[in-house]
KOLDO-77270 format. One record per residue: residue in one letter; x, y, z of N, C-alpha, C in turn. Coordinates in steps of 0.001 Angstrom, whole numbers. Layout:
REM residues N
A:X:Y:Z:X:Y:Z:X:Y:Z
...
***
This chain:
REM residues 283
X:19849:6445:2160:19963:7591:1267:18642:8362:1244
X:18723:9683:1405:17519:10511:1400:16925:10550:-8
X:15608:10474:-74:14930:10531:-1352:14847:11968:-1832
X:15175:12159:-3114:15096:13490:-3693:13756:13680:-4390
X:13323:14916:-4469:12108:15224:-5224:12413:15070:-6708
X:11375:14920:-7551:11622:14846:-8988:12417:16038:-9514
X:12106:17232:-9029:12859:18413:-9473:14308:18328:-9011
X:14524:17817:-7795:15887:17678:-7290:16694:16701:-8114
X:16099:15553:-8445:16812:14568:-9246:17031:15072:-10669
X:16031:15737:-11233:16174:16295:-12577:17301:17318:-12623
X:17380:18177:-11615:18459:19173:-11567:19813:18503:-11409
X:19864:17415:-10602:21114:16685:-10416:21581:16085:-11734
X:20662:15488:-12489:21013:14904:-13786:21451:15992:-14759
X:20775:17128:-14728:21123:18240:-15614:22563:18711:-15344
X:22944:18787:-14066:24299:19202:-13713:25327:18143:-14119
X:24996:16886:-13884:25908:15799:-14252:26110:15744:-15765
X:25058:16069:-16515:25158:16054:-17963:26258:17008:-18442
X:26485:18092:-17714:27502:19061:-18098:28914:18552:-17824
X:29010:17507:-16965:30319:17026:-16536:30779:15760:-17249
X:29836:14965:-17779:30252:13749:-18468:29322:13439:-19626
X:29754:12485:-20443:29012:12161:-21665:28199:10879:-21530
X:28082:10353:-20328:27330:9123:-20127:25837:9330:-20361
X:25176:8232:-20695:23720:8233:-20736:23212:8021:-19311
X:22061:8604:-18987:21447:8406:-17675:20176:7573:-17835
X:20038:6550:-16975:18868:5685:-16993:18133:5874:-15664
X:16903:6366:-15734:16124:6653:-14523:15155:5501:-14286
X:15246:4890:-13092:14421:3720:-12776:13653:3962:-11477
X:12726:3055:-11187:11826:3253:-10054:12477:3026:-8691
X:13235:1935:-8531:13736:1592:-7206:15092:916:-7232
X:15567:554:-6039:16897:-52:-5925:16960:-1425:-6584
X:15879:-2214:-6491:15869:-3522:-7148:15998:-3364:-8662
X:15348:-2345:-9197:15450:-2071:-10633:16885:-1692:-10990
X:17498:-898:-10135:18884:-498:-10394:19805:-1717:-10428
X:19632:-2652:-9492:20458:-3860:-9479:20262:-4672:-10759
X:19019:-4742:-11220:18734:-5471:-12460:19457:-4825:-13636
X:19314:-3515:-13779:19901:-2840:-14935:21424:-2784:-14852
X:21976:-2740:-13654:23427:-2786:-13525:23978:-4099:-14083
X:23160:-5150:-14024:23594:-6463:-14487:23565:-6592:-16010
X:22687:-5835:-16674:22502:-6049:-18117:22923:-4866:-18990
X:23143:-3682:-18389:23549:-2524:-19184:25048:-2268:-19032
X:25594:-1483:-19931:27017:-1155:-19923:27243:18:-18970
X:27741:-285:-17781:27898:759:-16758:29040:1718:-17063
X:29914:1359:-18012:30954:2297:-18416:30381:3417:-19270
X:29192:3181:-19833:28608:4153:-20755:27298:4749:-20263
X:26775:4228:-19149:25537:4799:-18623:25548:4807:-17099
X:24786:5690:-16543:24671:5827:-15095:23204:5676:-14711
X:22935:4824:-13720:21560:4523:-13329:21164:5371:-12133
X:20030:6044:-12245:19523:6925:-11199:18175:6396:-10692
X:18030:6321:-9367:16800:5828:-8753:15897:7008:-8396
X:14655:6962:-8860:13709:8066:-8627:12713:7762:-7510
X:12716:6518:-7020:11809:6111:-5935:10339:6216:-6339
X:9965:5386:-7317:8564:5296:-7688:8295:5676:-9121
X:7248:5064:-9672:6879:5292:-11069:6499:6742:-11332
X:5719:7324:-10441:5312:8720:-10636:6509:9642:-10681
X:7502:9350:-9844:8693:10193:-9820:9511:10050:-11098
X:9615:8798:-11608:10321:8615:-12881:9630:9423:-13972
X:8307:9315:-14024:7529:10036:-15037:7719:11541:-14897
X:7705:12030:-13653:7872:13467:-13421:9269:13934:-13829
X:10293:13149:-13476:11669:13511:-13831:11826:13590:-15347
X:11289:12590:-16049:11421:12570:-17501:10649:13721:-18146
X:9522:14085:-17575:8753:15212:-18095:9526:16518:-17924
X:10151:16691:-16760:10938:17900:-16487:12117:17991:-17449
X:12819:16876:-17635:13996:16873:-18511:13606:17041:-19973
X:12423:16508:-20344:11947:16698:-21710:11650:18169:-21966
X:11015:18827:-21003:10712:20255:-21139:11997:21077:-21244
X:13026:20627:-20496:14301:21346:-20523:15215:20916:-21641
X:14758:19995:-22488:15549:19533:-23642:16912:18985:-23237
X:16930:18218:-22130:18180:17604:-21662:18377:16292:-22413
X:19479:16136:-23161:19673:14930:-23977:20272:13770:-23187
X:20193:12575:-23777:20892:11423:-23236:20318:10856:-21959
X:19008:10955:-21766:18366:10413:-20567:17186:9550:-20998
X:17082:8346:-20440:15964:7455:-20726:15404:6933:-19405
X:14092:6856:-19308:13438:6336:-18116:12765:5009:-18424
X:12708:4128:-17430:12044:2832:-17588:11119:2616:-16401
X:9852:2294:-16685:8874:2083:-15605:8081:796:-15849
X:7528:256:-14767:6596:-866:-14870:5353:-414:-15625
X:4710:-1362:-16286:3468:-1028:-16987:2303:-921:-16013
X:2333:-1721:-14924:1156:-1833:-14063:-41:-2168:-14962
X:-1095:-1375:-14914:-2248:-1654:-15778:-2323:-705:-16973
X:-1209:-69:-17328:-1214:904:-18421:-1660:293:-19742
X:-1238:-947:-20026:-1575:-1559:-21319:-3070:-1869:-21411
X:-3595:-2438:-20350:-5002:-2842:-20406:-5951:-1657:-20239
X:-5508:-615:-19540:-6342:568:-19324:-6033:1688:-20309
X:-5019:1473:-21155:-4599:2467:-22151:-4295:3806:-21486
X:-3425:3756:-20494:-3056:4963:-19740:-1551:5229:-19827
X:-963:4952:-20977:475:5150:-21135:833:6637:-21049
X:1858:6984:-20281:2309:8379:-20249:2868:8782:-21612
X:2485:9943:-22095:2969:10411:-23409:4200:11284:-23198
X:5309:10634:-22879:6562:11338:-22600:7657:10709:-23447
X:8381:11533:-24160:9500:11030:-24949:10563:10435:-24032
X:11260:9437:-24540:12381:8817:-23818:11944:8075:-22548
X:10657:7761:-22447:10166:6951:-21332:9685:5611:-21884
X:10295:4534:-21400:9948:3183:-21846:9071:2521:-20793
X:7929:2016:-21230:7024:1272:-20354:7223:-209:-20634
X:7495:-1005:-19598:7730:-2434:-19792:6567:-3102:-20511
X:6862:-4173:-21252:5810:-4910:-21943:4977:-5748:-20984
X:5496:-5985:-19770:4778:-6738:-18749:4366:-5794:-17620
X:3519:-6295:-16722:3010:-5464:-15630:4137:-4896:-14780
X:5112:-5756:-14460:6249:-5290:-13658:7512:-6031:-14081
X:8628:-5646:-13472:9909:-6221:-13866:9984:-7701:-13508
X:9380:-8100:-12379:9408:-9503:-11993:8726:-10384:-13037
X:7635:-9868:-13616:6953:-10627:-14672:7850:-10785:-15889
X:8599:-9736:-16219:9542:-9815:-17337:10586:-10896:-17075
X:11049:-10978:-15833:12051:-11985:-15466:11478:-13396:-15574
X:10250:-13582:-15099:9619:-14905:-15162:9324:-15292:-16603
X:9027:-14315:-17432:8756:-14589:-18851:10019:-15045:-19565
X:11182:-14682:-19037:12455:-15002:-19675:12984:-16360:-19212
X:14132:-16730:-19769:14768:-18000:-19394:15397:-17943:-18010
X:15361:-16769:-17370:15862:-16685:-15994:15073:-17614:-15078
X:13777:-17792:-15355:12969:-18711:-14557:13505:-20134:-14666
X:13869:-20555:-15868:14394:-21909:-16057:15668:-22110:-15243
X:16491:-21076:-15173:17747:-21184:-14426:17487:-21266:-12928
X:16495:-20517:-12456:16134:-20589:-11038:15592:-21977:-10695
X:14789:-22543:-11589:14226:-23874:-11349:15322:-24936:-11315
X:16346:-24777:-12140:17468:-25725:-12126:18193:-25655:-10789
X:18380:-24444:-10269:19151:-24260:-9040:18356:-24550:-7776
X:17049:-24281:-7796:16266:-24361:-6568:15161:-25408:-6605
X:14881:-25941:-7769:13892:-27007:-7853:14559:-28375:-7795
X:13759:-29403:-7596:14257:-30776:-7655:13831:-31363:-8998
X:14776:-31881:-9736:14503:-32331:-11102:13354:-33336:-11151
X:13358:-34293:-10190:12308:-35309:-10219:10931:-34711:-9981
X:10872:-33549:-9303:9594:-32886:-9051:9199:-31974:-10210
X:10150:-31225:-10727:9815:-30298:-11821:9447:-31056:-13097
X:10109:-32195:-13340:9783:-32973:-14536:8463:-33713:-14380
X:8072:-33993:-13144:6811:-34694:-12905:5610:-33746:-12908
X:5890:-32442:-12807:4804:-31460:-12784:4038:-31557:-14100
X:2712:-31684:-14055:1945:-32001:-15261:1793:-30868:-16267
X:2166:-29651:-15901:1987:-28513:-16802:3317:-27811:-17044
X:3312:-26901:-18004:4425:-25981:-18156:4411:-25055:-16944
X:5505:-25019:-16202:5522:-24293:-14925:5269:-22805:-15123
X:5851:-22229:-16153:5643:-20799:-16420:4164:-20517:-16696
X:3548:-21368:-17509:2135:-21184:-17832:1256:-21393:-16603
X:1642:-22332:-15736:874:-22577:-14517:926:-21368:-13584
X:2106:-20753:-13480:2244:-19543:-12664:1388:-18422:-13237
X:1403:-18299:-14550:647:-17255:-15230:-858:-17467:-15036
X:-1301:-18700:-15156:-2725:-19010:-14994:-3203:-18679:-13588
X:-2390:-19030:-12592:-2767:-18750:-11209:-2771:-17251:-10924
X:-1723:-16562:-11389:-1602:-15126:-11115:-2652:-14308:-11844
X:-3208:-14869:-12925:-4214:-14130:-13685:-5451:-13839:-12833
X:-5876:-14801:-12019:-7034:-14556:-11154:-6749:-13435:-10158
X:-5528:-13412:-9634:-5158:-12350:-8687:-5098:-11014:-9408
X:-4559:-11017:-10628:-4503:-9792:-11414:-5880:-9248:-11728
X:-6817:-10134:-12031:-8198:-9707:-12311:-8817:-9059:-11079
X:-8550:-9641:-9911:-9084:-9071:-8672:-8423:-7729:-8371
X:-7132:-7624:-8637:-6429:-6343:-8451:-7053:-5266:-9354
X:-7308:-5630:-10609:-7865:-4666:-11556:-9273:-4248:-11137
X:-10080:-5204:-10701:-11429:-4866:-10247:-11364:-3942:-9028
X:-10453:-4208:-8114:-10289:-3356:-6936:-9921:-1930:-7340
X:-9033:-1812:-8343:-8629:-491:-8824:-9801:237:-9474
X:-10477:-450:-10388:-11577:185:-11109:-12726:576:-10175
X:-12960:-217:-9148:-14067:41:-8229:-13635:833:-7003
X:-12331:1181:-6943:-11784:1965:-5835:-12063:1297:-4489
X:-11861:-17:-4447:-12095:-759:-3203:-10891:-717:-2267
X:-9711:-452:-2824:-8477:-420:-2037:-8254:-1722:-1274
X:-8505:-2846:-1942:-8238:-4137:-1310:-6745:-4278:-1054
X:-6414:-4983:2:-5018:-5102:417:-4430:-6410:-101
X:-3399:-6298:-923:-2713:-7470:-1440:-1321:-7619:-829
X:-834:-6563:-236:495:-6624:363:490:-7605:1542
X:1539:-8416:1608:1725:-9402:2677:689:-10523:2632
X:22:-10689:1507:-931:-11792:1394:-168:-13120:1458
X:-748:-14114:2105:-129:-15439:2205:-633:-16289:1044
X:230:-16460:53:-170:-17167:-1159:-502:-18631:-878
X:99:-19197:170:-179:-20596:491:-1639:-20808:856
X:-2326:-19747:1247:-3739:-19856:1595:-4654:-19633:395
X:-4067:-19219:-715:-4871:-18866:-1889:-4754:-19855:-3031
X:-3792:-20785:-2941:-3605:-21746:-4023:-3691:-23166:-3487
X:-3951:-24110:-4377:-3987:-25523:-4019:-2570:-25988:-3695
X:-2380:-26640:-2550:-1047:-27060:-2125:-445:-28130:-3029
X:-1286:-28810:-3825:-800:-29867:-4701:-679:-29413:-6153
X:-991:-28153:-6384:-857:-27584:-7731:-816:-26070:-7570
X:-764:-25373:-8677:-842:-23911:-8616:-2263:-23425:-8872
X:-3216:-24336:-8829:-4605:-23980:-9126:-5162:-22997:-8101
X:-5953:-22050:-8603:-6582:-21052:-7745:-8098:-21229:-7803
X:-8714:-21306:-6633:-10171:-21270:-6548:-10564:-19805:-6402
X:-11147:-19197:-7442:-11418:-17753:-7413:-12246:-17311:-6210
X:-13259:-18074:-5855:-14104:-17705:-4722:-13312:-17715:-3426
X:-12463:-18730:-3256:-11612:-18802:-2069:-10632:-17638:-2050
X:-10055:-17323:-3216:-9115:-16203:-3312:-9784:-14902:-2877
X:-10974:-14633:-3402:-11682:-13399:-3060:-11987:-13337:-1570
X:-12430:-14463:-1011:-12730:-14508:420:-11491:-14202:1254
X:-10357:-14791:885:-9113:-14576:1633:-8666:-13108:1534
X:-8772:-12523:338:-8336:-11134:161:-9269:-10180:910
X:-10556:-10459:911:-11495:-9616:1666:-11212:-9707:3161
X:-10915:-10902:3644:-10559:-11056:5059:-9266:-10311:5364
X:-8286:-10453:4457:-6992:-9789:4622:-7153:-8266:4620
X:-8138:-7802:3864:-8389:-6362:3736:-9387:-5850:4769
X:-9920:-6766:5577:-10958:-6428:6559:-12147:-5746:5871
X:-12593:-6361:4764:-13725:-5841:4008:-14829:-6898:3911
X:-15253:-7390:5061:-16332:-8378:5085:-17677:-7766:4707
X:-17709:-6438:4536:-18950:-5767:4120:-19242:-5970:2637
X:-18263:-6454:1892:-18432:-6630:443:-18953:-8023:122
X:-19680:-8127:-977:-20276:-9393:-1402:-19291:-10218:-2219
X:-18965:-11401:-1717:-18074:-12295:-2449:-18672:-12673:-3794
X:-19966:-12941:-3810:-20624:-13369:-5038:-20620:-12268:-6094
X:-20870:-11041:-5686:-20864:-9914:-6618:-19474:-9702:-7205
X:-18466:-9737:-6353:-17094:-9554:-6825:-16698:-10717:-7738
X:-17113:-11928:-7374:-16815:-13101:-8194:-17350:-12920:-9608
X:-18565:-12414:-9725:-19169:-12190:-11041:-18374:-11184:-11852
X:-17964:-10071:-11220:-17217:-9021:-11924:-15813:-9497:-12316
X:-15168:-10214:-11398:-13820:-10710:-11666:-13851:-11749:-12791
X:-14857:-12586:-12786:-14984:-13594:-13833:-15166:-12943:-15206
X:-15905:-11838:-15251:-16092:-11111:-16513:-14764:-10567:-17034
X:-13958:-10024:-16132:-12631:-9530:-16532:-11792:-10686:-17042
X:-11816:-11795:-16315:-11019:-12974:-16668:-11350:-13470:-18069
X:-12620:-13495:-18407:-13055:-13981:-19716:-12653:-13041:-20847
X:-12386:-11785:-20531:-12064:-10804:-21568:-10575:-10705:-21877
X:-9734:-11347:-21080:-8292:-11192:-21221:-7742:-12034:-22372
X:-7029:-11379:-23260:-6386:-12056:-24389:-4920:-12331:-24079
X:-4238:-11361:-23492:-2807:-11487:-23168:-2627:-11396:-21648
X:-2432:-12513:-20957:-2298:-12491:-19494:-1116:-11670:-18986
X:-80:-11506:-19833:1117:-10811:-19369:861:-9332:-19082
X:-230:-8758:-19589:-505:-7347:-19296:-1366:-7190:-18045
X:-1657:-8329:-17376:-2484:-8276:-16175:-1861:-8994:-14983
X:-935:-9902:-15242:-347:-10715:-14170:878:-10037:-13560
X:830:-9837:-12263:1947:-9234:-11560:3018:-10288:-11271
X:4264:-9928:-11558:5368:-10819:-11238:5475:-11056:-9743
X:5111:-10067:-8948:5179:-10234:-7497:4242:-11346:-7038
X:3114:-11516:-7739:2213:-12626:-7413:2816:-13950:-7863
X:3427:-13968:-9047:4016:-15203:-9554:5199:-15658:-8709
X:6017:-14700:-8233:7134:-15099:-7371:6622:-15582:-6015
X:5520:-15002:-5543:4923:-15468:-4293:4425:-16897:-4417
X:3774:-17198:-5533:3279:-18555:-5780:4447:-19516:-5990
X:5457:-19077:-6734:6635:-19910:-6976:7344:-20244:-5667
X:7391:-19277:-4758:8013:-19507:-3447:7334:-20651:-2714
X:6003:-20686:-2772:5258:-21784:-2150:5591:-23101:-2843
X:5623:-23080:-4175:5883:-24296:-4933:7259:-24879:-4685
X:8259:-24029:-4492:9630:-24509:-4296:9864:-25102:-2915
X:8875:-24972:-2044:8984:-25622:-732:8555:-27077:-791
X:7572:-27392:-1625:7019:-28744:-1640:6823:-29287:-3056
X:6013:-28584:-3849:5589:-29097:-5152:6730:-29229:-6150
X:7641:-28250:-6145:8733:-28229:-7122:10102:-28430:-6500
X:10189:-28375:-5184:11469:-28495:-4507:11282:-28875:-3057
X:12362:-28788:-2295:12306:-29126:-865:13057:-28070:-62
X:12839:-26815:-401:13583:-25725:216:12914:-25232:1485
X:13719:-24649:2364:13183:-23986:3545:12607:-22641:3129
X:11534:-22235:3789:10849:-21002:3394:11771:-19796:3455
X:12711:-19760:4410:13593:-18595:4529:14601:-18501:3397
X:14787:-19593:2646:15762:-19585:1553:15166:-19135:226
X:13852:-19206:112:13232:-18873:-1178:12041:-17927:-971
X:12243:-16942:-116:11216:-15912:35:11078:-15150:-1288
X:9889:-14566:-1548:9680:-13878:-2830:10743:-12841:-3158
X:11166:-12055:-2153:12179:-11029:-2432:13516:-11651:-2815
X:13809:-12841:-2259:15042:-13528:-2638:14922:-14104:-4050
X:13742:-14638:-4362:13525:-15182:-5702:13688:-14102:-6763
X:13211:-12903:-6455:13383:-11810:-7422:14870:-11571:-7675
X:15672:-11615:-6622:17112:-11398:-6803:17732:-12541:-7609
X:17326:-13780:-7317:17846:-14913:-8083:17465:-14792:-9556
X:16223:-14388:-9817:15770:-14210:-11197:16559:-13108:-11891
X:16788:-12021:-11152:17509:-10887:-11720:18945:-11273:-12070
X:19588:-12030:-11170:20962:-12459:-11418:21028:-13486:-12542
X:19923:-14210:-12742:19883:-15215:-13793:19514:-14667:-15154
X:19189:-13390:-15209:18803:-12731:-16460:20059:-12194:-17127
X:20329:-12644:-18341:21575:-12276:-19015:21314:-11314:-20177
X:22371:-10682:-20696:22192:-9751:-21822:21453:-10358:-23012
X:21633:-11664:-23268:20915:-12306:-24376:19405:-12300:-24108
X:19017:-12498:-22848:17596:-12436:-22498:17045:-11038:-22764
X:17854:-10028:-22471:17429:-8651:-22725:17238:-8417:-24216
X:18157:-8935:-25027:18062:-8777:-26484:16758:-9357:-27025
X:16286:-10436:-26410:15103:-11138:-26898:13790:-10546:-26378
X:13885:-9561:-25502:12691:-8956:-24920:12306:-7676:-25652
X:11063:-7258:-25462:10615:-5988:-26027:11379:-4828:-25403
X:11704:-4947:-24113:12499:-3917:-23446:13834:-3739:-24155
X:14500:-4849:-24477:15774:-4769:-25168:15640:-4102:-26524
X:14573:-4438:-27252:14357:-3829:-28566:14101:-2328:-28440
X:13357:-1935:-27405:13092:-501:-27220:14353:251:-26823
X:15194:-365:-26000:16463:278:-25639:17368:396:-26869
X:17354:-624:-27723:18135:-564:-28963:17612:540:-29869
X:16297:644:-29977:15704:1709:-30803:16056:3082:-30241
X:16110:3189:-28917:16477:4469:-28292:17915:4841:-28671
X:18803:3853:-28657:20186:4115:-29075:20239:4582:-30531
X:19413:3980:-31382:19390:4371:-32790:18951:5824:-32940
X:18012:6252:-32093:17521:7637:-32158:18469:8608:-31470
X:19356:8085:-30631:20297:8931:-29885:21717:8389:-30077
X:22267:8504:-31284:23537:7853:-31624:24739:8347:-30820
X:24601:9497:-30152:25714:10004:-29338:25899:9171:-28065
X:24832:8488:-27648:24855:7790:-26368:24711:6289:-26562
X:25343:5536:-25649:25272:4092:-25675:24835:3585:-24294
X:24064:2510:-24308:23493:2009:-23064:23618:487:-22949
X:23555:-216:-24091:23597:-1666:-24102:25024:-2188:-24182
X:25232:-3369:-23601:26543:-3997:-23702:26772:-4443:-25136
X:28014:-4385:-25577:28345:-4836:-26924:28215:-6360:-26991
X:27714:-6878:-28124:27578:-8336:-28270:28916:-9021:-28090
X:28905:-10154:-27381:30151:-10893:-27138:30453:-11787:-28332
***
């Protein structure tokens, strides 16, 4: 499907608004659409993909200026919470976590994935709370991501091999080893590991709420490694990070949405827009 410009998508929604009474939900990508199709009432709302956070923000800004009713946008927080860079746009919901994958891991969907893909004797023997262990490990990566952003280093995290960054017998992360691996992956051997270590450690010590810094994509990457050996005995092709995201998404139920900040914000949006409905009725 060809990607439309924000103005093109906004105009499309404006025209559709004249033809039906459904609510429109604008999301970043196809994975987001699959998630929301699972938890929202599709008889009462239509999900539109804008292809990226900036595009969602632009579409919502255009529709707000045009006073088009019955449209809500949902975007990942990324570092908006910690950097205080929230877009000031009506009808735009910013997730309480860095990304949607983090929201899924924070929910009971993770427990369901562990039941299906983990081995009970291994998960029960694991010495820590698995969710907290994933969060602790991903926090170091999140701190390095934030430092890279603030310092405009453009370090490369895409396609990073998490098995090289964590302890194979636990989810423990050696920060110095992590930085070295990411610098090698980014071909930035010109940078000082020790200097970056000092800055990253300062960020780490200042964090009160890890959920506003930990990327779900990092946690699913680490979980994928764990489900091969530490927590399960799966083949790598069966539990790749992108597959885990789908399993988590399918394991996320309307009750999980009700218990999340996202669910509360969607409910509040319905209260402010009583003509439109978006959430499934309680069973």
